[in-house]
RODODREN-525123 format. One record per residue (C-alpha): y negated, x, z negated; residue number from 0; residue in three letters. Coordinates in Angstrom, 2 decimals. Each point is the difference from the previous one (the first is absolute). Last residue first. Example, Ala and Ser with C-alpha at 12.3 -4.5 7.8 and 13.67 -1.06 7.14 Angstrom:
BEGIN
<<1.06 13.67 -7.14> 1 SER>
<<3.44 -1.37 -0.66> 0 ALA>
REM end
This chain:
BEGIN
<<-288.91 114.76 -79.83> 320 ARG>
<<-0.81 2.42 2.80> 319 ARG>
<<-1.82 2.47 -2.31> 318 SER>
<<3.09 0.74 -2.10> 317 TRP>
<<2.63 0.89 2.57> 316 LEU>
<<-2.98 1.37 1.91> 315 ASP>
<<0.50 3.35 -1.70> 314 CYS>
<<3.20 0.50 2.03> 313 ASP>
<<1.79 2.94 -1.60> 312 ILE>
<<0.77 2.84 2.43> 311 HIS>
<<-0.42 2.69 -2.71> 310 ARG>
<<-3.05 1.38 1.81> 309 ALA>
<<-1.25 -3.58 0.15> 308 GLU>
<<0.39 -0.27 -3.76> 307 LEU>
<<-1.96 3.19 -0.63> 306 TRP>
<<-2.79 -0.96 2.41> 305 ALA>
<<-0.27 -3.45 -1.59> 304 ARG>
<<-0.29 1.53 -3.47> 303 THR>
<<-2.60 2.52 1.16> 302 HIS>
<<-2.28 -2.64 1.48> 301 GLY>
<<0.86 -3.67 0.30> 300 LEU>
<<2.37 -2.64 -1.36> 299 ILE>
<<-1.11 -3.66 0.12> 298 ILE>
<<2.00 -2.33 -2.23> 297 LEU>
<<0.53 -3.56 1.14> 296 PRO>
<<1.42 -2.57 -2.44> 295 LYS>
<<3.71 -0.88 -0.18> 294 GLU>
<<0.87 1.89 -3.20> 293 HIS>
<<-3.13 -1.56 -1.48> 292 ILE>
<<1.60 -3.45 0.26> 291 ALA>
<<3.24 0.91 -1.77> 290 ALA>
<<-2.00 1.44 -2.87> 289 LEU>
<<-1.96 -3.19 -0.66> 288 ASP>
<<-2.95 -2.15 1.07> 287 PRO>
<<-1.12 2.48 2.66> 286 SER>
<<-3.21 -0.99 1.79> 285 SER>
<<-1.10 3.65 0.26> 284 THR>
<<-2.98 -0.63 -2.29> 283 MET>
<<2.25 -1.93 -2.41> 282 LEU>
<<2.48 2.89 -0.26> 281 PHE>
<<-2.90 2.39 -0.49> 280 ILE>
<<-1.30 -2.15 -2.86> 279 ALA>
<<3.45 0.01 -1.60> 278 LYS>
<<-0.06 3.80 -0.02> 277 LEU>
<<-3.54 0.04 -1.36> 276 ARG>
<<1.03 -2.23 -2.90> 275 TYR>
<<2.98 2.27 -0.62> 274 LEU>
<<-2.28 3.01 -0.42> 273 TRP>
<<-2.39 -1.93 -2.26> 272 GLN>
<<2.81 -1.13 -2.30> 271 GLU>
<<1.51 3.48 -0.01> 270 MET>
<<-3.25 1.70 -1.05> 269 PHE>
<<-0.63 -2.67 -2.63> 268 THR>
<<3.51 0.49 -1.37> 267 SER>
<<-0.51 3.77 -0.19> 266 LEU>
<<-3.26 -0.40 -1.94> 265 SER>
<<1.62 -0.20 -3.43> 264 ASP>
<<2.58 2.70 0.84> 263 SER>
<<-2.49 2.84 -0.07> 262 GLY>
<<-2.94 0.95 2.20> 261 LYS>
<<0.68 3.48 1.40> 260 GLN>
<<3.71 0.39 -0.77> 259 VAL>
<<0.86 -3.62 0.85> 258 TYR>
<<-2.05 0.05 3.21> 257 HIS>
<<1.63 3.27 1.06> 256 LYS>
<<3.44 -1.46 -0.74> 255 VAL>
<<-0.73 -3.09 2.08> 254 LEU>
<<-1.46 1.93 2.93> 253 PRO>
<<3.00 2.38 0.06> 252 GLY>
<<2.78 -2.61 -0.02> 251 ALA>
<<0.11 -2.33 2.99> 250 MET>
<<2.91 -1.44 1.96> 249 GLY>
<<-0.28 -2.66 2.67> 248 VAL>
<<2.62 -2.67 0.46> 247 LEU>
<<1.92 -1.63 2.86> 246 ALA>
<<-1.59 2.35 2.53> 245 ALA>
<<-0.27 -1.24 3.58> 244 GLY>
<<-3.26 1.14 1.62> 243 MET>
<<-1.89 -2.89 -1.59> 242 CYS>
<<1.20 1.07 -3.43> 241 LEU>
<<-1.21 3.54 0.63> 240 ALA>
<<-3.39 -1.24 1.23> 239 LYS>
<<-0.34 -2.30 -3.03> 238 ALA>
<<0.76 2.84 -2.41> 237 ALA>
<<-2.56 2.40 1.45> 236 ASP>
<<-2.57 -2.83 -0.06> 235 VAL>
<<0.85 -0.69 -3.65> 234 ALA>
<<-0.89 3.61 -0.72> 233 THR>
<<1.79 3.13 -1.15> 232 ARG>
<<3.25 0.31 1.93> 231 ILE>
<<0.14 3.77 0.49> 230 GLY>
<<3.79 0.24 0.18> 229 GLY>
<<1.93 -3.23 -0.18> 228 SER>
<<1.35 -2.63 2.38> 227 ALA>
<<3.15 -1.64 -1.37> 226 ILE>
<<2.35 -0.92 2.82> 225 ILE>
<<2.87 -2.47 0.14> 224 LYS>
<<2.83 0.58 2.46> 223 VAL>
<<1.73 -1.82 2.86> 222 PRO>
<<-0.77 2.76 2.56> 221 LEU>
<<-2.64 -0.52 2.69> 220 GLY>
<<-0.62 3.73 0.43> 219 LEU>
<<-3.67 -0.76 0.66> 218 ALA>
<<-0.49 -1.02 -3.65> 217 VAL>
<<1.20 3.41 -1.21> 216 ILE>
<<-2.26 2.00 2.34> 215 GLU>
<<-2.96 -2.26 -0.72> 214 ALA>
<<0.35 0.51 -3.76> 213 LEU>
<<0.21 3.77 0.41> 212 SER>
<<-3.07 0.03 2.24> 211 VAL>
<<-2.07 -2.10 -2.39> 210 ALA>
<<1.13 2.12 -2.97> 209 THR>
<<-0.96 3.31 1.57> 208 PRO>
<<3.02 2.17 0.86> 207 LEU>
<<0.25 3.32 -1.81> 206 GLY>
<<-1.72 3.32 -0.67> 205 TRP>
<<-3.75 -0.06 -0.56> 204 CYS>
<<-0.12 2.49 -2.90> 203 ASP>
<<2.52 2.31 1.66> 202 LEU>
<<-2.29 2.98 0.74> 201 GLU>
<<-2.16 -0.49 -3.09> 200 HIS>
<<0.98 3.20 -1.82> 199 ASP>
<<-1.87 -0.14 -3.31> 198 PHE>
<<2.87 0.80 -2.34> 197 CYS>
<<-0.70 -0.20 -3.72> 196 GLY>
<<3.50 -1.31 -0.70> 195 GLN>
<<-1.09 -3.49 -1.03> 194 ARG>
<<-2.52 0.00 2.85> 193 LEU>
<<2.76 0.68 2.53> 192 ASN>
<<2.21 -2.68 -1.57> 191 GLU>
<<-2.77 -2.59 0.18> 190 ILE>
<<-0.96 0.90 3.58> 189 VAL>
<<3.63 -0.30 1.14> 188 ILE>
<<0.30 -3.19 -2.04> 187 PHE>
<<-2.71 -1.83 1.91> 186 ASN>
<<-0.76 -3.41 -1.51> 185 THR>
<<-1.17 -2.29 2.82> 184 GLY>
<<-0.58 0.65 3.69> 183 GLY>
<<3.43 1.11 1.21> 182 GLN>
<<2.48 -2.84 -0.18> 181 GLY>
<<2.17 -1.27 -2.84> 180 GLY>
<<1.76 -2.19 2.58> 179 THR>
<<2.11 -1.96 -2.50> 178 ASP>
<<3.19 -1.19 1.70> 177 PHE>
<<2.54 -2.71 -0.79> 176 LEU>
<<3.30 -0.42 1.84> 175 ARG>
<<1.81 3.24 -0.87> 174 VAL>
<<3.70 0.23 0.89> 173 GLY>
<<0.34 3.59 1.23> 172 ALA>
<<-0.44 -1.22 3.59> 171 GLU>
<<-3.39 -1.38 -1.07> 170 TYR>
<<-0.87 3.38 -1.51> 169 LEU>
<<0.73 1.76 3.28> 168 GLN>
<<-2.00 -2.54 2.02> 167 LYS>
<<-2.85 0.23 -2.52> 166 VAL>
<<-0.17 3.77 0.33> 165 SER>
<<-0.22 -0.19 3.80> 164 GLU>
<<-2.60 -2.78 -0.23> 163 ARG>
<<-2.19 2.32 -2.06> 162 SER>
<<-0.59 -0.57 -3.71> 161 LEU>
<<-3.23 1.23 -1.57> 160 GLY>
<<-1.17 3.13 -1.81> 159 PHE>
<<-1.32 -1.36 -3.28> 158 GLY>
<<2.92 -0.78 -2.29> 157 VAL>
<<2.57 -1.41 2.41> 156 GLU>
<<2.08 -2.84 -1.35> 155 LYS>
<<3.44 -1.18 1.12> 154 ALA>
<<0.54 -3.25 -1.89> 153 ILE>
<<3.46 -0.84 -1.34> 152 VAL>
<<1.02 -3.56 -0.84> 151 PRO>
<<1.59 -0.65 -3.42> 150 VAL>
<<3.54 0.54 -1.36> 149 PRO>
<<-0.05 3.50 1.49> 148 SER>
<<3.37 1.41 1.04> 147 LEU>
<<-0.25 -0.24 3.79> 146 ALA>
<<-3.69 0.93 0.06> 145 ALA>
<<0.68 2.97 -2.29> 144 ILE>
<<2.79 1.25 2.24> 143 ARG>
<<-2.11 -0.45 3.15> 142 ALA>
<<-2.91 1.86 -1.62> 141 ILE>
<<2.34 2.89 -0.85> 140 ASN>
<<1.33 0.10 3.55> 139 ASP>
<<-3.57 0.10 1.28> 138 LEU>
<<-0.95 2.83 -2.37> 137 MET>
<<2.99 2.17 0.93> 136 GLY>
<<-2.16 2.97 0.97> 135 SER>
<<-3.23 0.11 -1.98> 134 PHE>
<<0.21 3.31 -1.87> 133 HIS>
<<-3.31 1.67 -0.92> 132 ARG>
<<-0.93 -2.00 -3.10> 131 GLU>
<<-3.18 0.87 -1.85> 130 GLY>
<<-0.68 2.69 -2.61> 129 GLU>
<<-2.77 1.63 2.05> 128 ARG>
<<-1.13 -3.47 1.04> 127 MET>
<<-1.38 -0.46 3.53> 126 ALA>
<<3.52 -0.35 1.43> 125 LEU>
<<0.75 -2.80 -2.46> 124 GLU>
<<-3.20 -1.80 0.97> 123 GLN>
<<0.78 0.31 3.72> 122 PRO>
<<3.55 -1.40 -0.57> 121 VAL>
<<-1.11 -3.03 -1.97> 120 ASN>
<<2.28 -2.91 0.87> 119 LEU>
<<0.05 -2.48 -2.87> 118 HIS>
<<2.94 -2.31 -0.54> 117 LEU>
<<-1.61 -3.22 -1.21> 116 GLN>
<<2.49 -2.26 -1.75> 115 LEU>
<<-0.23 -3.78 -0.11> 114 ALA>
<<-0.22 -2.80 -2.60> 113 ASP>
<<0.07 2.47 -2.87> 112 ALA>
<<1.47 -0.70 -3.43> 111 ALA>
<<-2.26 2.82 -1.25> 110 ILE>
<<2.59 2.58 -1.05> 109 MET>
<<2.79 -1.63 2.03> 108 GLU>
<<-1.61 0.91 3.32> 107 VAL>
<<-0.71 3.59 -1.08> 106 ALA>
<<3.54 0.34 -1.35> 105 GLN>
<<1.36 -1.11 3.38> 104 LEU>
<<-2.02 2.70 1.73> 103 ALA>
<<1.33 2.59 -2.44> 102 GLU>
<<3.60 -1.08 0.73> 101 GLU>
<<-0.69 0.32 3.73> 100 PRO>
<<-1.16 3.62 -0.44> 99 ARG>
<<-3.68 0.48 0.79> 98 ALA>
<<-0.96 1.43 3.39> 97 LEU>
<<-1.80 -3.19 1.07> 96 ALA>
<<-2.14 0.60 -3.07> 95 SER>
<<-0.48 -2.81 -2.50> 94 ILE>
<<-2.00 -3.19 -0.34> 93 ASN>
<<0.75 -3.40 -1.54> 92 ALA>
<<-1.83 -3.05 1.28> 91 LEU>
<<-1.21 -2.86 -2.20> 90 ILE>
<<-0.47 -3.58 1.19> 89 ILE>
<<-1.13 -2.02 -3.01> 88 GLY>
<<1.90 -1.99 -2.61> 87 ASP>
<<-0.15 2.41 -2.95> 86 PRO>
<<-3.52 1.31 0.69> 85 ASN>
<<-1.13 1.87 -3.12> 84 VAL>
<<3.51 1.06 -1.02> 83 GLU>
<<0.91 0.76 3.62> 82 ARG>
<<-2.94 2.39 0.37> 81 VAL>
<<0.48 1.50 -3.47> 80 VAL>
<<3.43 1.16 1.20> 79 THR>
<<-1.67 2.83 1.93> 78 PHE>
<<-1.90 1.96 -2.68> 77 THR>
<<2.66 -1.22 -2.44> 76 PRO>
<<2.64 2.10 1.85> 75 LYS>
<<-1.60 3.37 -0.74> 74 ARG>
<<2.04 0.62 -3.15> 73 LYS>
<<3.12 -0.44 2.15> 72 ARG>
<<-0.53 3.36 1.70> 71 ASP>
<<2.15 0.50 3.14> 70 THR>
<<-0.29 -3.54 1.37> 69 VAL>
<<-3.54 -0.21 -1.38> 68 ALA>
<<-1.18 3.00 2.04> 67 ILE>
<<1.63 -1.36 3.16> 66 SER>
<<-1.86 -3.29 -0.38> 65 GLN>
<<-2.45 0.65 2.83> 64 SER>
<<-3.00 -2.29 -0.34> 63 GLY>
<<0.33 -3.70 -0.72> 62 VAL>
<<-0.24 -2.74 2.61> 61 ALA>
<<-1.89 -3.27 -0.36> 60 MET>
<<-0.04 -3.42 1.69> 59 ALA>
<<-2.96 -2.33 -0.44> 58 LEU>
<<-0.38 -3.41 -1.66> 57 GLY>
<<-3.57 0.46 -1.19> 56 PHE>
<<0.55 0.06 -3.78> 55 ASP>
<<3.38 1.72 0.12> 54 ARG>
<<-1.05 2.71 2.44> 53 ALA>
<<-3.15 0.72 -2.02> 52 LEU>
<<2.00 0.16 -3.22> 51 LEU>
<<2.39 2.41 1.70> 50 ALA>
<<-2.95 2.15 1.13> 49 LEU>
<<-1.35 0.24 -3.56> 48 ALA>
<<3.41 0.85 -1.45> 47 ARG>
<<0.67 2.56 2.72> 46 ASN>
<<-3.32 1.70 -0.76> 45 ILE>
<<0.80 -0.02 -3.72> 44 GLU>
<<3.42 1.55 0.63> 43 LYS>
<<-1.61 2.52 2.35> 42 SER>
<<-2.16 1.24 -2.85> 41 MET>
<<3.04 0.31 -2.26> 40 GLU>
<<1.83 2.03 2.65> 39 THR>
<<2.98 -0.64 2.31> 38 GLY>
<<-1.36 -2.52 2.48> 37 GLY>
<<-2.29 -0.23 3.02> 36 THR>
<<-0.89 -1.18 3.49> 35 ILE>
<<2.40 -2.37 1.70> 34 ALA>
<<-1.82 -2.85 1.72> 33 ASN>
<<-1.80 -3.04 -1.30> 32 ILE>
<<1.48 -2.19 2.71> 31 LEU>
<<-2.20 -2.64 1.61> 30 LEU>
<<0.91 -3.02 2.11> 29 PRO>
<<-1.48 -2.48 -2.51> 28 TYR>
<<1.48 -2.73 -2.19> 27 GLN>
<<3.47 1.50 0.08> 26 LEU>
<<3.08 -2.13 -0.68> 25 PRO>
<<3.43 1.54 -0.61> 24 LYS>
<<3.07 0.43 2.19> 23 GLY>
<<-0.85 3.51 1.13> 22 LEU>
<<-3.32 -1.33 1.30> 21 PHE>
<<-0.93 -3.67 0.17> 20 ASP>
<<-3.50 -0.56 1.32> 19 GLN>
<<-3.52 -0.83 -1.13> 18 SER>
<<-3.18 0.62 1.98> 17 LEU>
<<-1.10 -3.65 0.13> 16 ASP>
<<-3.51 -0.70 1.33> 15 ILE>
<<-0.74 -3.67 -0.71> 14 SER>
<<-2.61 0.79 -2.64> 13 ASP>
<<-2.16 1.71 2.60> 12 PHE>
<<-0.04 -3.05 2.24> 11 ASP>
<<1.07 0.33 3.62> 10 LEU>
<<-1.28 -1.08 3.42> 9 GLU>
<<-0.43 3.67 1.05> 8 PRO>
<<-3.06 -0.53 2.18> 7 VAL>
<<-1.56 3.46 0.42> 6 ALA>
<<3.34 1.83 0.22> 5 HIS>
<<-0.47 3.76 -0.36> 4 HIS>
<<2.68 2.10 1.73> 3 LEU>
<<1.48 2.78 -2.09> 2 LEU>
<<-0.80 3.53 1.08> 1 TYR>
<<1.96 3.27 -0.11> 0 MET>
REM end
């Protein structure tokens, strides 16, 4: 996927505005620090550092699965620290799409969440010896949660992507926000296999790549908002996803790795440089804001183009702009 360089952008760097309103609150940048951790003392410190980053740069943030804190109240502080550090920010709760509605509501209340991610992780569960094996009734459960939730519900894959068929079903269940969670980022099949000492790599590449998943959802033309996540590592990755039609991009792994390797002191520098490069790409494509980049050409070639053509999706939807 290629953005088109504009040699005469007629813009000043300081005029680039990447802000927007999301879930009724202002965001300075279209970036979600996505769900990654919670439940242990180490994860509490990671969540604290990420929440500070979100607060200081005006980003959204999601916590990891809160199921453990719903059943064990002693674990709650590892999640509530996020709201304590960032009382006015956009914070997303997170729980399994198989959770009981009352558990989902507890997750929202726990962190005064602005929205609720319902994570869809069937491959991960199947890779776990102790994982879930019963998935019938999931759509009805999602519909019940969506109807009862006081905040918007986000259907979130965790690394295997959302197909247009899945999105149609979830849309009919009342979901209007989608997080692609595509193949290319954190791979929970690999993680679970390593955790169990299993070295069978047959399913390591299972799932829809993030670019494909995003294109499939955009091509549906439904009145939804999309968060592109799954292997978003660079500002170029983010800009391509935003150009294709994402409202936000989600990133987690690179931030946690940077925190673990270099500590919280350098996390702000990492984020400042990353956001600088994102604004630079907007300038180099002559895009003063998010609305503008949604209208810029995006050239899709290679394996991604072949996939989309096989799915009868017109790749020139983006290049003809």
